[in-house]
KEMAR-736551 format. One line per 4 residues: number of its first residue (from 1); their letters; for each residue y, z, x of N, C-alpha, C, CB. Coordinates in steps of 0.2 Angstrom, whole numbers, plus 5000, padded with zeros to 4 digits. Glycine has a CB too. Example, Ala and Ser with C-alpha at 12.3 -4.5 7.8 and 13.67 -1.06 7.14 Angstrom:
BEGIN
1) as) 4972,5039,5066,4978,5039,5062,4984,5039,5066,4978,5045,5057; 4989,5035,5064,4995,5036,5068,5000,5039,5064,4997,5029,5070
// end
This chain:
BEGIN
1) mrrp) 5010,4955,4930,5004,4958,4934,5004,4954,4941,4998,4958,4930; 5005,4957,4946,5004,4953,4953,4998,4955,4956,5010,4956,4957; 4995,4950,4959,4989,4950,4962,4990,4953,4969,4985,4944,4963; 4986,4958,4971,4986,4961,4978,4983,4956,4983,4982,4968,4979
5) lelk) 4985,4955,4989,4982,4951,4994,4976,4954,4997,4987,4950,5000; 4970,4951,4996,4964,4953,4998,4965,4952,5006,4958,4949,4996; 4961,4957,5010,4961,4957,5017,4960,4950,5020,4956,4961,5020; 4955,4946,5018,4953,4940,5021,4959,4935,5019,4946,4937,5019
9) qgai) 4961,4934,5013,4966,4929,5011,4972,4931,5014,4966,4929,5003; 4974,4937,5014,4981,4939,5017,4981,4938,5025,4982,4946,5016; 4975,4940,5028,4975,4939,5035,4975,4931,5037,4968,4942,5038; 4972,4927,5033,4972,4920,5035,4979,4917,5034,4967,4916,5030
13) vnig) 4982,4919,5028,4989,4916,5027,4994,4919,5033,4991,4918,5020; 4993,4925,5035,4997,4928,5040,4996,4925,5047,4996,4936,5041; 4990,4923,5048,4989,4919,5054,4992,4912,5054,4981,4918,5055; 4991,4909,5048,4995,4903,5047,5002,4903,5048,4993,4900,5040
17) nlls) 5005,4909,5046,5012,4910,5047,5014,4910,5055,5015,4916,5044; 5009,4914,5058,5010,4914,5066,5010,4907,5069,5005,4919,5069; 5005,4903,5067,5003,4897,5070,5009,4892,5068,4997,4894,5068; 5012,4893,5062,5017,4888,5060,5024,4890,5062,5017,4887,5053
21) tgsf) 5025,4896,5063,5032,4898,5064,5033,4902,5070,5035,4903,5058; 5027,4904,5073,5028,4908,5080,5028,4915,5079,5034,4906,5083; 5028,4918,5073,5028,4925,5071,5024,4927,5065,5035,4928,5071; 5021,4933,5065,5018,4936,5059,5024,4938,5054,5014,4942,5061
25) wqar) 5022,4939,5048,5026,4942,5043,5030,4948,5046,5023,4944,5036; 5036,4949,5044,5040,4955,5046,5041,4959,5040,5046,4953,5050; 5039,4965,5039,5039,4969,5033,5041,4976,5035,5032,4969,5030; 5045,4979,5030,5047,4986,5030,5044,4989,5024,5055,4987,5031
29) tctg) 5045,4996,5024,5043,5000,5018,5049,4999,5013,5042,5007,5019; 5048,4997,5007,5053,4996,5002,5057,5002,5000,5050,4992,4996; 5063,5001,4999,5067,5007,4996,5069,5007,4989,5073,5008,5000; 5068,5001,4986,5070,5000,4979,5063,4999,4975,5075,4994,4978
33) pehd) 5064,4997,4968,5058,4996,4964,5055,4989,4966,5060,4996,4957; 5059,4984,4968,5056,4978,4969,5051,4978,4976,5061,4972,4970; 5046,4974,4976,5042,4974,4982,5038,4968,4982,5037,4980,4982; 5036,4966,4988,5031,4960,4989,5024,4963,4989,5033,4957,4996
37) ntid) 5019,4958,4990,5012,4960,4990,5011,4965,4996,5008,4954,4990; 5007,4970,4995,5005,4974,5000,5001,4971,5006,5001,4980,4997; 5002,4972,5012,4999,4969,5017,4994,4974,5020,5004,4966,5023; 4988,4973,5021,4983,4977,5024,4985,4979,5031,4976,4975,5023
41) raga) 4985,4985,5033,4987,4987,5039,4982,4991,5044,4993,4992,5039; 4976,4990,5042,4971,4994,5046,4964,4990,5045,4970,5001,5044; 4960,4992,5050,4953,4989,5049,4952,4983,5054,4951,4987,5042; 4946,4982,5056,4945,4976,5060,4944,4970,5056,4938,4977,5064
45) lpdq) 4946,4964,5059,4946,4958,5056,4939,4955,5056,4951,4953,5059; 4936,4952,5051,4930,4949,5051,4930,4944,5057,4928,4945,5045; 4924,4943,5060,4924,4938,5066,4926,4931,5065,4916,4938,5068; 4925,4929,5059,4927,4922,5057,4934,4921,5057,4923,4920,5051
49) iarl) 4938,4927,5055,4945,4926,5055,4948,4928,5062,4948,4931,5049; 4945,4933,5065,4948,4935,5072,4948,4929,5076,4943,4940,5075; 4943,4924,5076,4942,4918,5080,4948,4914,5079,4936,4914,5079; 4952,4914,5073,4958,4910,5072,4964,4912,5076,4959,4910,5065
53) lppg) 4964,4918,5079,4970,4921,5082,4970,4918,5089,4969,4928,5083; 4976,4917,5092,4976,4915,5099,4974,4920,5104,4984,4913,5101; 4972,4918,5110,4969,4924,5114,4974,4929,5115,4967,4920,5121; 4972,4935,5115,4976,4941,5117,4980,4943,5111,4980,4940,5122
57) vslp) 4980,4940,5105,4984,4942,5099,4980,4945,5094,4987,4935,5097; 4982,4950,5091,4979,4954,5085,4984,4954,5080,4976,4960,5087; 4982,4955,5074,4987,4956,5068,4991,4963,5069,4983,4956,5061; 4997,4962,5067,5001,4968,5068,5000,4974,5063,5009,4966,5067
61) lypp) 5001,4980,5064,5001,4985,5060,5008,4986,5056,4999,4992,5063; 5007,4987,5050,5013,4988,5045,5014,4995,5043,5013,4983,5039; 5021,4996,5041,5022,5003,5039,5019,5004,5032,5030,5004,5039; 5020,5010,5029,5017,5012,5023,5019,5007,5017,5018,5019,5021
65) aphc) 5015,5006,5013,5017,5002,5007,5021,5006,5002,5011,4999,5003; 5025,5003,4998,5026,4996,4996,5029,4992,5001,5029,4995,4989; 5027,4986,5002,5030,4982,5008,5036,4977,5005,5025,4978,5011; 5041,4976,5009,5046,4971,5008,5047,4967,5014,5053,4974,5005
69) ntrg) 5046,4960,5013,5047,4956,5018,5055,4956,5020,5046,4948,5016; 5056,4957,5027,5063,4958,5029,5067,4951,5029,5063,4960,5037; 5064,4946,5028,5067,4939,5028,5069,4937,5021,5063,4934,5031; 5075,4935,5020,5078,4932,5014,5079,4925,5015,5084,4936,5011
73) ltal) 5084,4922,5011,5086,4915,5011,5091,4914,5018,5090,4913,5005; 5089,4909,5021,5093,4907,5027,5099,4903,5024,5090,4903,5032; 5104,4902,5028,5110,4898,5026,5107,4891,5024,5115,4897,5032; 5102,4888,5027,5100,4882,5025,5096,4883,5018,5095,4879,5030
77) gehm) 5093,4888,5017,5090,4890,5011,5095,4890,5005,5086,4896,5011; 5100,4893,5006,5105,4894,5001,5108,4887,5000,5111,4898,5003; 5109,4883,5005,5111,4876,5004,5107,4872,5000,5112,4872,5011; 5100,4873,5001,5095,4869,4997,5095,4871,4989,5088,4871,5000
81) vqgm) 5096,4878,4988,5096,4880,4981,5102,4878,4978,5096,4888,4981; 5108,4878,4981,5114,4875,4978,5113,4867,4977,5120,4876,4983; 5110,4864,4981,5109,4857,4980,5104,4856,4974,5106,4854,4986; 5099,4860,4973,5095,4859,4967,5099,4861,4961,5089,4864,4968
85) iqrg) 5103,4865,4961,5107,4867,4955,5111,4861,4953,5112,4873,4956; 5115,4858,4958,5119,4852,4957,5115,4846,4954,5123,4850,4964; 5109,4846,4956,5105,4840,4954,5101,4842,4947,5100,4838,4959; 5102,4848,4945,5099,4849,4938,5091,4850,4939,5100,4844,4933
89) mlve) 5089,4853,4945,5082,4854,4946,5080,4861,4944,5081,4853,4954; 5073,4861,4944,5070,4868,4943,5069,4871,4949,5064,4867,4939; 5070,4878,4950,5069,4882,4956,5063,4887,4955,5076,4886,4958; 5058,4886,4958,5052,4890,4958,5053,4896,4963,5046,4886,4960
93) idhm) 5053,4902,4960,5054,4908,4964,5047,4912,4966,5058,4913,4961; 5042,4910,4963,5035,4913,4966,5034,4911,4973,5029,4910,4961; 5032,4916,4976,5030,4916,4984,5036,4917,4988,5027,4909,4985; 5042,4917,4985,5048,4920,4989,5047,4927,4990,5055,4918,4985
97) svka) 5050,4929,4995,5051,4937,4996,5055,4939,4991,5053,4938,5003; 5055,4946,4989,5059,4948,4984,5066,4948,4987,5057,4956,4983; 5068,4948,4993,5074,4948,4996,5077,4941,4994,5075,4949,5003; 5073,4935,4996,5075,4929,4995,5075,4927,4987,5070,4924,4998
101) adrt) 5071,4930,4983,5071,4929,4976,5077,4932,4973,5065,4931,4972; 5079,4938,4975,5085,4941,4972,5091,4937,4974,5085,4948,4976; 5092,4935,4980,5098,4930,4982,5098,4924,4978,5098,4929,4989; 5092,4921,4977,5091,4915,4973,5094,4916,4966,5084,4912,4973
105) ldll) 5092,4921,4963,5094,4923,4956,5101,4924,4956,5090,4929,4953; 5104,4927,4961,5111,4928,4962,5115,4921,4961,5113,4932,4968; 5112,4916,4965,5115,4910,4965,5115,4906,4959,5112,4905,4971; 5109,4907,4955,5108,4904,4949,5112,4907,4944,5101,4904,4947
109) eaag) 5113,4913,4944,5117,4917,4939,5125,4915,4940,5116,4925,4940; 5127,4914,4946,5134,4913,4948,5135,4906,4945,5135,4913,4955; 5130,4901,4945,5131,4894,4943,5130,4894,4935,5127,4890,4947; 5127,4899,4932,5124,4898,4925,5119,4893,4924,5130,4897,4921
113) hpgv) 5115,4893,4930,5110,4887,4930,5103,4890,4927,5108,4885,4937; 5100,4887,4921,5094,4890,4918,5088,4888,4921,5094,4888,4911; 5088,4883,4926,5082,4880,4929,5078,4885,4934,5084,4874,4932; 5075,4890,4931,5071,4895,4936,5065,4896,4933,5075,4901,4937
117) vssh) 5060,4896,4937,5053,4896,4935,5049,4901,4939,5049,4889,4935; 5045,4905,4936,5040,4910,4939,5033,4907,4936,5041,4917,4939; 5029,4904,4940,5024,4900,4937,5017,4903,4937,5023,4894,4940; 5016,4909,4941,5009,4911,4941,5009,4918,4944,5005,4907,4945
121) swad) 5013,4923,4941,5013,4930,4942,5015,4933,4949,5006,4932,4940; 5018,4929,4953,5020,4931,4960,5027,4934,4960,5019,4926,4965; 5031,4933,4955,5038,4936,4955,5038,4943,4953,5043,4932,4950; 5042,4947,4956,5042,4954,4954,5044,4955,4947,5047,4958,4959
125) psff) 5040,4959,4943,5042,4960,4936,5049,4962,4935,5037,4965,4933; 5052,4966,4940,5059,4968,4939,5064,4962,4938,5061,4972,4944; 5062,4956,4940,5066,4950,4939,5065,4947,4933,5064,4945,4945; 5060,4949,4929,5059,4945,4923,5065,4944,4918,5053,4948,4919
129) ariy) 5068,4950,4917,5074,4950,4912,5079,4945,4915,5077,4957,4911; 5081,4945,4921,5086,4940,4924,5083,4933,4923,5087,4942,4932; 5077,4932,4924,5074,4925,4923,5075,4923,4916,5067,4924,4925; 5073,4927,4911,5074,4925,4904,5081,4925,4902,5070,4930,4900
133) algg) 5086,4929,4904,5093,4929,4903,5096,4922,4905,5097,4935,4906; 5094,4919,4910,5096,4913,4912,5094,4907,4908,5094,4912,4919; 5088,4908,4905,5085,4903,4901,5079,4900,4904,5090,4898,4899; 5076,4904,4909,5071,4902,4913,5064,4903,4910,5071,4905,4920
137) vitq) 5059,4901,4913,5052,4902,4910,5047,4906,4915,5049,4895,4908; 5043,4910,4912,5038,4914,4916,5031,4912,4913,5040,4921,4916; 5027,4911,4917,5020,4910,4915,5015,4914,4919,5017,4902,4916; 5010,4916,4917,5005,4921,4920,4999,4917,4923,5002,4926,4915
141) yghn) 4997,4920,4929,4992,4918,4933,4985,4918,4928,4990,4922,4939; 4980,4914,4930,4974,4914,4926,4970,4920,4927,4970,4908,4927; 4972,4926,4925,4968,4932,4926,4962,4932,4921,4972,4938,4925; 4957,4936,4922,4952,4937,4917,4955,4939,4910,4946,4942,4919
145) aedf) 4951,4938,4905,4954,4938,4898,4957,4945,4897,4948,4937,4893; 4954,4951,4899,4957,4957,4897,4963,4958,4901,4952,4963,4899; 4964,4956,4907,4970,4957,4911,4975,4953,4908,4969,4956,4918; 4974,4947,4907,4979,4942,4904,4982,4945,4898,4976,4935,4903
149) vaew) 4977,4947,4893,4980,4950,4887,4984,4956,4888,4974,4952,4882; 4982,4960,4893,4986,4966,4894,4993,4964,4896,4983,4971,4899; 4994,4960,4901,5000,4958,4903,5004,4954,4897,5000,4953,4909; 5001,4950,4894,5004,4947,4888,5007,4952,4883,4999,4942,4884
153) rrtv) 5003,4957,4882,5006,4962,4877,5012,4966,4880,5000,4967,4875; 5011,4967,4887,5017,4971,4890,5023,4968,4890,5015,4973,4897; 5023,4961,4890,5029,4957,4890,5032,4955,4884,5028,4951,4895; 5028,4956,4878,5030,4954,4872,5037,4956,4870,5025,4956,4866
157) plrr) 5039,4962,4871,5046,4965,4869,5051,4961,4873,5047,4972,4870; 5050,4959,4879,5055,4956,4883,5056,4949,4880,5053,4956,4890; 5051,4945,4879,5051,4939,4876,5055,4939,4869,5044,4935,4875; 5053,4944,4865,5057,4944,4859,5064,4945,4860,5054,4950,4855
161) qyqv) 5066,4949,4865,5073,4951,4866,5077,4945,4868,5074,4956,4872; 5074,4940,4872,5077,4934,4874,5075,4928,4870,5076,4933,4881; 5072,4929,4864,5070,4924,4860,5066,4918,4863,5076,4921,4856; 5061,4920,4867,5057,4915,4871,5052,4912,4866,5054,4918,4877
165) pgyg) 5051,4906,4865,5047,4903,4859,5039,4903,4861,5049,4897,4858; 5038,4904,4868,5030,4904,4869,5029,4907,4876,5028,4897,4869; 5023,4906,4878,5020,4910,4884,5015,4905,4887,5017,4917,4882; 5015,4904,4894,5011,4900,4897,5006,4903,4902,5015,4894,4901
169) ygld) 5002,4899,4905,4998,4901,4910,4998,4896,4916,4990,4902,4908; 4997,4899,4922,4997,4895,4928,4991,4896,4932,5003,4896,4932; 4986,4892,4932,4979,4893,4935,4980,4894,4943,4974,4888,4933; 4984,4889,4946,4985,4890,4953,4979,4890,4957,4989,4896,4955
173) vngl) 4974,4885,4955,4968,4885,4958,4969,4880,4965,4962,4882,4954; 4968,4883,4970,4969,4879,4976,4965,4881,4982,4977,4880,4978; 4959,4884,4981,4955,4886,4986,4955,4894,4988,4956,4882,4993; 4961,4896,4987,4962,4904,4988,4963,4907,4981,4968,4905,4992
177) grlp) 4966,4903,4976,4967,4906,4969,4960,4905,4966,4972,4902,4966; 4958,4910,4961,4952,4910,4958,4953,4908,4950,4948,4917,4959; 4948,4905,4948,4948,4904,4940,4946,4910,4937,4944,4898,4938; 4947,4911,4931,4945,4918,4927,4938,4919,4927,4948,4918,4920
181) apra) 4936,4925,4929,4929,4927,4929,4927,4929,4922,4928,4933,4933; 4920,4929,4920,4918,4931,4914,4921,4938,4912,4910,4931,4913; 4922,4939,4906,4925,4946,4903,4919,4951,4904,4927,4945,4896; 4921,4956,4907,4916,4962,4908,4914,4965,4901,4919,4967,4913
185) gnta) 4908,4967,4900,4906,4970,4894,4907,4965,4888,4910,4976,4893; 4906,4959,4889,4907,4954,4883,4901,4953,4878,4909,4947,4886; 4896,4957,4880,4890,4956,4876,4891,4959,4869,4884,4960,4879; 4896,4964,4868,4897,4967,4861,4901,4962,4857,4901,4973,4862
189) npvt) 4905,4957,4860,4909,4953,4856,4910,4946,4860,4916,4955,4853; 4905,4943,4861,4905,4936,4865,4909,4931,4861,4899,4934,4868; 4911,4926,4865,4913,4919,4862,4906,4916,4859,4916,4914,4867; 4907,4915,4853,4901,4912,4849,4902,4904,4848,4899,4915,4842
193) ypft) 4897,4900,4850,4898,4893,4850,4894,4890,4844,4895,4890,4856; 4896,4885,4840,4903,4882,4842,4908,4886,4839,4903,4875,4839; 4915,4885,4841,4920,4888,4838,4926,4883,4837,4923,4894,4843; 4930,4885,4832,4935,4880,4830,4942,4881,4834,4937,4881,4822
197) sydg) 4945,4875,4836,4951,4875,4840,4956,4879,4836,4953,4868,4842; 4962,4880,4839,4967,4884,4836,4970,4881,4830,4973,4886,4841; 4971,4874,4830,4974,4870,4825,4969,4868,4820,4977,4864,4828; 4962,4870,4821,4957,4869,4816,4955,4862,4815,4960,4870,4809
201) stll) 4957,4858,4820,4955,4851,4820,4948,4849,4823,4960,4846,4823; 4946,4853,4828,4941,4852,4832,4936,4857,4832,4943,4850,4839; 4929,4856,4832,4924,4860,4833,4921,4860,4840,4918,4859,4828; 4922,4865,4844,4920,4865,4851,4914,4869,4853,4926,4868,4855
205) drls) 4909,4865,4856,4902,4868,4858,4903,4869,4865,4896,4864,4855; 4897,4872,4868,4897,4873,4875,4898,4866,4879,4890,4876,4877; 4902,4866,4884,4904,4861,4888,4897,4859,4892,4909,4862,4893; 4896,4852,4893,4891,4850,4897,4893,4845,4902,4885,4846,4892
209) tgqr) 4891,4845,4908,4893,4840,4913,4886,4838,4917,4898,4843,4918; 4885,4832,4916,4878,4830,4919,4872,4834,4916,4878,4831,4927; 4868,4837,4920,4863,4841,4917,4864,4849,4916,4857,4840,4922; 4871,4851,4917,4873,4858,4917,4877,4859,4910,4877,4859,4923
213) twdv) 4875,4864,4907,4878,4867,4901,4882,4873,4903,4874,4867,4895; 4888,4874,4901,4892,4880,4903,4893,4885,4897,4899,4878,4906; 4894,4891,4899,4895,4896,4894,4900,4901,4897,4888,4900,4892; 4906,4902,4894,4911,4906,4896,4909,4913,4897,4918,4905,4892
217) nvdg) 4905,4915,4893,4902,4922,4893,4898,4924,4899,4898,4924,4887; 4895,4918,4902,4891,4919,4908,4895,4917,4914,4885,4916,4907; 4898,4911,4914,4901,4907,4919,4908,4908,4920,4900,4900,4918; 4912,4911,4915,4919,4912,4916,4922,4905,4916,4921,4915,4922
221) vany) 4928,4904,4918,4931,4897,4918,4929,4894,4925,4939,4898,4918; 4923,4892,4925,4920,4888,4931,4923,4882,4932,4913,4887,4930; 4926,4879,4928,4930,4872,4929,4935,4872,4923,4925,4866,4929; 4940,4867,4924,4945,4867,4919,4943,4865,4912,4950,4861,4921
225) glvp) 4937,4862,4911,4934,4861,4904,4933,4867,4900,4928,4857,4905; 4933,4873,4904,4931,4879,4900,4938,4883,4898,4927,4884,4904; 4944,4880,4899,4950,4883,4897,4950,4885,4890,4956,4879,4900; 4948,4880,4886,4948,4882,4878,4944,4888,4877,4946,4876,4874
229) dwve) 4938,4888,4880,4933,4894,4879,4937,4900,4881,4927,4893,4883; 4940,4900,4887,4944,4906,4889,4949,4908,4884,4947,4905,4896; 4953,4903,4881,4958,4905,4876,4955,4908,4870,4962,4899,4874; 4949,4905,4868,4945,4908,4862,4943,4915,4864,4939,4904,4861
233) dmrl) 4941,4917,4870,4939,4923,4872,4945,4928,4872,4936,4923,4880; 4951,4926,4873,4957,4930,4873,4959,4931,4865,4963,4927,4877; 4957,4926,4861,4959,4927,4854,4955,4932,4851,4958,4920,4850; 4948,4933,4853,4944,4938,4851,4947,4945,4853,4937,4938,4854
237) lagp) 4951,4946,4858,4954,4952,4860,4960,4953,4857,4954,4952,4868; 4964,4948,4856,4971,4949,4854,4973,4946,4848,4976,4946,4860; 4969,4942,4845,4971,4939,4838,4975,4933,4839,4974,4944,4834; 4977,4930,4833,4980,4923,4834,4987,4923,4837,4981,4921,4827
241) dlvr) 4990,4929,4837,4997,4929,4840,4997,4927,4847,5000,4936,4839; 4992,4929,4851,4992,4926,4858,4991,4919,4858,4986,4930,4862; 4987,4916,4854,4985,4909,4855,4992,4905,4852,4979,4907,4850; 4995,4908,4847,5001,4905,4845,5007,4905,4850,5004,4909,4839
245) dlag) 5007,4910,4854,5012,4910,4860,5010,4905,4865,5012,4917,4863; 5003,4905,4867,5001,4900,4871,5003,4892,4869,4994,4900,4873; 5002,4891,4863,5003,4885,4860,5011,4883,4860,5001,4884,4853; 5015,4888,4861,5022,4887,4862,5024,4887,4869,5026,4892,4858
249) gaes) 5020,4888,4874,5022,4888,4881,5025,4882,4883,5016,4889,4885; 5022,4876,4881,5025,4869,4883,5032,4869,4881,5021,4864,4881; 5034,4871,4874,5040,4871,4872,5045,4875,4876,5040,4873,4864; 5043,4881,4878,5047,4885,4882,5049,4882,4889,5043,4892,4884
253) ylrt) 5044,4878,4892,5045,4875,4898,5050,4869,4897,5039,4872,4901; 5049,4865,4892,5053,4860,4890,5061,4862,4889,5051,4856,4884; 5061,4867,4886,5068,4870,4884,5072,4871,4891,5068,4876,4880; 5068,4875,4895,5071,4876,4902,5073,4870,4906,5066,4881,4906
257) weaa) 5068,4865,4906,5069,4859,4909,5075,4855,4907,5063,4854,4909; 5076,4854,4900,5081,4851,4897,5088,4854,4898,5080,4850,4889; 5088,4861,4898,5094,4865,4899,5096,4864,4906,5093,4872,4898; 5091,4864,4911,5093,4863,4918,5096,4856,4920,5087,4864,4922
261) ag) 5093,4851,4916,5095,4844,4918,5102,4843,4914,5090,4839,4915; 5104,4847,4910,5110,4846,4906,5110,4841,4901,5116,4845,4912
// end
């Protein structure tokens, strides 16, 4: 499940691209199933964002979606990927354009290098089978409980096909990325406190920090300390199989790491 670029976030990052490289993103309408995130092509910029633009410059208009970045790997980029392969390193393809990710996977496949990671739902889903076939690892962004469960279920057959032992999550919290919100409609089956950890060894009550007590049903994952509560919320929706897969996520990552290092 890939996240759409919201107007404000996408505009800010596109402006950053202009300021750092001298040009906005260059995109075309995709002709194949793979695509990058859609770029908003209409509407006035909020004043606080418009002020970031150099004088006389406005955001470009893009062709109809789905959008594909016209830029792929440069010769220097290919040299870097080859160097990473030779050194047994992990190659992260999230945030690459689909053109760059496709070429990167070509290089990894030619070398038989398993060290490829998609860490937080930005790789195009059409690449998942190629990543797993190499021996790579895929983890999902920290969506709300219902969306995370839906994507976990959708990808179960693929993981079974390639005998992937677990499933991970990548919260990617960096100011633009959001932590999971409270589950909508959770009053019918909320997380009840205290609850027992997956391995049965710990009884977990509401997290307290200073004078504040947190509740995942109301606050969502307001901080990292509420990740166990979020997992419990997903267990209520999907049962123990999902939690078992999450418990095996570290093993999946380590297998990829060890295979890449040789």
